[in-house]
N, C-alpha and C positions, 0 to 999 in steps of 0.2 A: 911294529911287531912284537914289542911285550906284550901288547893287549891279546894277542893270540895264543899266547902261554897260559894253558890254562892248568889246574892241578892234575898231575897223571903222568904217564910216560907218553903218550902220542904225539907225534909230530903233526902240525895242520897238514891237511889233505894236499895232495898233489896239485889240485885246481890252484888253492890259495898259495902256493910255492911258486906255480907257474905264474901266476898274476903278478908277484913280487918281481920276478925276474924280468917280465916284460915291461913292466912299470917303469921299474926303476933302472933297467939295462944293467943288470947285475947278473954274474956267472951263477947257474944254480947250486955249484958247488959249495960259493960263499952262502948262499941262503942256507944251505944244508948244515954247515960246519957252523953257522950261528946257532940254529936249534938243537944241534949237537952239542953244543957248548953248554946249552942250558939245561943238558940231561935228557933231553927227548930222542925218542927214536922212533923211525918208520915201521908202522905196523901193518904187515903184509895180509891182506885177506883171509883172516883166522890161521895162520900160521903160526903166529906168535900170541897165542893165548894169554901168556903172562901180562901184555901190555893192554890193560882194561881202562 
């Protein structure tokens, strides 16, 4: 999962997070919390233009 963290503030896409959830049978909240703890945030379709 560390490889998916790139410089910036955007969290990996929903599809990537969903893949982790299904592949490793992990609750989606744990995946979200992991990326959130690394300082990443979910960017919602142009609503958060500060996440570039």
